[in-house]
C-alpha positions, 0 to 999 in steps of 0.5 A: 500500500502506498501513502496515497492509497492509505490516505484515499482509504481514510478519506473514504472511511471518514466519509469525506469522499462523499456525503451520503448521510441524511441525518446527524445521527447517521454521521455520529453513529458511523464514527461512534464518538466525535470529539466536540471540544470546540462546539462550533467546529464539531457541528461543522464536522457533522454537517460537512458529512451530510448531504445537506445540513445547517448549523441549526440542524445540528443544534436541534439534533443536540438539543433534542438529545438525539446526539449527546455531548459528554466526556467519554473515551478520553477526558474530553467532550465527544458527540455520541448517539444517545443509543450508544452512550450507555455501553460506551460509557460503561466501557470507557468510564473506568479509564477516563476516571483514572485519567481525571484522578490527578485533577480531582485531587488538585481541586479537592474532589473526593468521593465524600465531597462528590456524594454530598454535592450530588444529592443537591444537584440531583434535587435541583435537576429534578426540579429544573431541567437544563441547568448550566454549570453556573446555575448549579454553582448558584444553587449549591451556594444557596445551600452554603456549599461553595465550589469554584469553577474548576471543582464544578467542572470535575464534579460534572465530569464525574457525574457524566462518567457515573451516568448521572447527568448528560447534556441538556438544551443549550441556553445562550450558547452555554452547555446545560445538564439534564438527568441521564435517565431522563434523556438516555433510553434504557438498554441491555447491558453488553459484556465488556469483551463484546463492547471491546470488539464493538468499539474496535469495529466502529473505529476501523470501519470509520477511520482505517487504515490505522495502527493499534496505537492509533486505536489505543489513543482514540479509545483510551483503552489499555494495550491488552484491551485494544488488542482483544477488541481487534482480535475479535474483528476476524479475518476481514481485517487486512494488514499493510506495512508502511514506513515502519508501521503496521496499518489495519484496515477493512477491504472495501469493495467501494474503494476508488481513486478520488481527489478531495478538497474540503475545509476540515474543522479543528479537532476533526476526526480525520486528524485527531482520530490518530496518534502515530498514524497522524503524521502520514497525512502531513506534507513532507518536511512541513513544520507541523506547528504551522498547522496546529499539529493538525488538531488545534487549527482548522485545516484546508485539504486540497486534492487529498493534501493539506494545503493550509489552515483557515478561519471563520470570518464575519462576512461572506464567504465566512472563510479566510484561508492561509495557504502553505505556499502559492495559492493560485493552484488551490482553486479546488479549496476555494470552491468549497468556501460556499459550503461552509457559508451555506451551512451557517446561513441555511434555515429550515424551510 
């Protein structure tokens, strides 16, 4: 397998080569979980993979609870289909809790403190749904329980991991919280071994070719659990060596050569979904810091190759691109500017 072929396969599996999805739920279900640390960019990450979508469409999908925004897999925000939240959280919560222990200790969050605070939060959310972190801090203060902003953050992450709260309806562009069992349907428990295979299947169907270490990074799993999940994928999982790394992938009958030009949001799964396998997407001899290491800045992709970075501006076409070199050859990227503008402007008819 060549570098060009590997990148082409990723673009296909990442659904950047075609926009076949009809709904935001379809997109998020395909990926299992999509990093949504930057909320505005995360909405574009979903919308750009749909046949037609607007910022408002994705916002409504989140507010309705079809998509849940929560801390899962790694200790950061992700979009997850509400039907996948329970099994995915049960699998990954122990790993995420371990990763957040240091910050819990730093702010003084113990089991005793959490239980005390949670009793008040539960009562308040039963009384008034969709409360922001600031709302809950105010309610706690009225009960003479003072928590600062950092402790409140850690308390709410802990409540998410224990499936006590999940995302509510956004208010004035602020995240709110709702009781988990109010929004998330009950589901039959899945054994851990089955969950590991299911998560591996989701990952390699949506992001391969990728390495074992890539899967570990994205999932937050231990090496042994990651390997167990991969071992359950059967003989359909192919292997290819490239530049000293072994990439795993499913052979797809719809593989085709196609040049893709697209505006990727910051933290898009095309870049953040990998660790050691991320570097293969960069142009040779490029200073990755100019591109935010491919994660922290929105990326302009031209004919399957990273061409520069872009940012949102407040006038049509709402995008400004900073190219890595001569921009005259990047007309393919410029033709994509309208898609982002339409995504921001379009309203329901």
